[in-house]
N, C-alpha and C positions, 0 to 999 in steps of 0.2 A: 760669143764665137767660139767654137771649139779650136783647140790646137790643132793645126794641120799635120797629117802624116804624109810621107812622101814615097815614092819608088822610082827608080830610074832603071830603064830595061834597054838592052842592046837592041838594035834594029835588026835582029834575025828573024827568021820565019816564026819561031816561037815567040820571042819577045813581042812582036808586032801583034800576034795572035793574043797573047796575055794583056796587052794594052787594050786592045779592042774589047776583050771581055770585061776588062775592068771598067771601061767607059759604058758599057752596055748595063752594067750590074751596079754602078755606083753614080747616081744622078747628079750628085754634087762635085764630082771629080773634075779637074781641070788638067787638060793635057797640053804639054809643049813638046813638038817634035824639032829635032835637030838631025844633022846628017848621019850620025852614028848612034844616037840614042833617043829615047823618048822618056820625058820626066811628067810624072803625074802626081798632082798633090790632091788631098781630100781632107776636108775639115773632119776631125774627130777620130773616123773609122773608115778603113777600105777593105772591102772583102773581095777576094778572088776565088771563084767558085770553078771547081775542076770541071763540072759539067759544061759550063760556058765555053772554057778555054778548050776542052775536047770536041766540042761542036765546031769551033772555027778551025781546029787543026785536021778535022777528019779522022781522029783516032783518040785512043784513051790518053788523058794526061794525068800525070799524078803530081800533087802540089809540090812534092819533094823537088821535081824536075826545075822549079823556078830559079833554084840556085845556079842553075847554068846561063841564066838569061839576066840576073840582077847585076847591076853596076854598083848601086847604093840604095839604102833605104832609111828611113827615120820613122821610128816609131817601135813599140813593143810588138814582137811576132808571136801569133798563136797558130799552129798548124795542126791539122788533123787530115784524115783521109779524104775529105772532100772540099776542104777550104784552106786558105792561106789568108790571115787576116792582119791587118796593122792597126793599131790603136795606141792610146796613151793612156795609162793607170792614173 
């Protein structure tokens, strides 16, 4: 079993859309919802695709915007123009 990565997001409009996109794009992800936040764990690797988040928000979303919704994360971060990825080296 792979070491899990995790991300915890605020339950804002953007945070909920990001969490929904994560769940749609990462079949092994496990979501736990709380009153003010959502925590998602995923074994090995978690990929957030800007196209998926943009579709849910109804506007263009840049992966750099994730920093306004993140409460905490666990894993190595790799960012580019289209994705925000968490993994362990």
